[in-house]
N, C-alpha and C positions, 0 to 999 in steps of 0.2 A: 433670843432663846425663850421658848415657852415653858411654863411651869406645868403644863398638862402632860402627864406621863404617856398618854395615848396619842399624842400628836405625832404625825409623820414628818420627818425632815424633808425639805424640798428636794434634795438629791436622792431620797429613798422612796419617792412616790412610785407606786406600781404603774406599769404601762396600762393605758386604757384597754378595755376588753375589745378584742378584734373578733368580729363575727366570722365564724368559719365559712368558707365559700361553699355554697350549696351546689351540688352537682345536679345536672338535669335528670329527671326521672322519665322523660318522654320515651327515650329509646328502649330502656328495659321494659316499660309498660307495653309498648307496641310489640316487641319481640315476644313477651310473655303472653299477651292477648292473642296474637296471631297463632302462636304455638299451641295455646290451649284450645282455640276454636278449630284449628286445622288438624292437630295431632290426636285429639280426643276421639273423634269418630273413627279414625283409622285404627287406633289402639283398641277401642271397643269392638270394632268390626272383626279384627283379627282374633281377639280373645273369644268373642261369641262364635265365630265360624269354626275356630279350632276346637272349642268345647262341643260344638254341634257335631263335628266329625268324630270326636272321641265318643260322644254319646251314641252316635249311630253305630260305630264299631263295637262298642261295649254291648249294645243291645243285641247285636248279631252273634258275638262269640264270647261274651263275658270277659273280654281282655282289651286293655288299651294299648298293648304293645304292637298291635297289627297296624296302627295308623301313626307313623312317625310324623307325617305332615301336620296332623292335628295337634300333636305335642309341641312341635316347633312353632306353629301359629299361636297357640295358647301362650307359650313363653314369650314370644316376640311381642304380642299384644300387651302382656303384663309389663314387660320392660318399657314399652312406649308409654303406658299409663304411669309408670314410675317417673319417666322423663317429664311428663306433663306435671306431675306433682313437684318435681324439682324446679320447674319453672317458677314456682312460688318463691324461690330464692331471689329471682330477679324482680318479680312483681307478683302480688297475689291475684292480679287481674286474670291471668291466663288460666290457672286451675279453677278459679271461681266461674269464669265464663264457660269453660269447657264442661264443668260439672253441672252448671245450670242448664245450658243449652242442650247438651247431649245426654244428660242423665236424669235430672229432676223433672224438667218440663215434659219430656216424652213419657216418663213414669206417671206423672199427674194426668196427662192426657189419656193414658191407658186406663187409669182408675176412673176417669169421668166417662169415657166412651170406648170400652174394650173392643167391641166388634169393628168399629170404624178403624181403630188403630191396627188391629190384626189384619184386616183386609188390605190396608195401605202397606203394612209391613211385608206381606206376601207379594204384593204387586211390585214394590220397589226392590226388595231384597232378594227375591227369588226363593226357592224352596230351602236351600241349605242355610242361608243367613236368616231367612224368615223364621224357621223353626227355632233356631238358637235365640234370636231376638225376642220372640214371643215367650220362650221359656224364661229368659232373663226378666222380661216385663212381669210375667205372672208371679215369679218368685220374689220380685222386688229388688233383684240384684242390680238392675240399672239405676234405680233410685238410690240404692245404697252406694253404688260407685260414684254417682253424682254428688251425694253429700260428702263422701270421703274426699273428693277433689276440692269441693268448696272448703272443707276443713283444712286441707293442705294449703290452699291459698290464704285463708285467714291466719293460719299459724305463721306463714311466711311474712305477712304484713305486720302482725303483732310483734313478732320477734325483731323485725327491722326497726319498728318504732321504739321498742324497749332499748335496743342497743344505741339508738340515737340519744336517748335521755341520759344514759349513764355516762 
């Protein structure tokens, strides 16, 4: 028997620390990354085209109630963008990639060469989508949407890291 009051008796020694098993992060990253890259342009396209339809109807009759398709497309695109942001719960990669590839980079390209990007937009997107996309580019809404998606991805990553530490 030891005279040290802090000595632990042999039968009272704590179990050695067992490292918790790390789950693989590859599958959530792939799902989030593919979802972000594939869903973001669809969501932005629906939102932009729906807004373009509403803008066209509003300029004709000063009312948005005459184009229910525009309202439905706008809401559906917004819900898909919300889904891309929720992919940040799986992995921050999806919203960050979607926001960077489909929001920030096209916006920066527009700021650097507006005429080239506008002509490409009308060639690829047609009249309806082209007008809406150019409007979003000029107003900076596409860049803003991209940064919001990047922020959603970073928040998902940082909150996951914080919960692992606690």
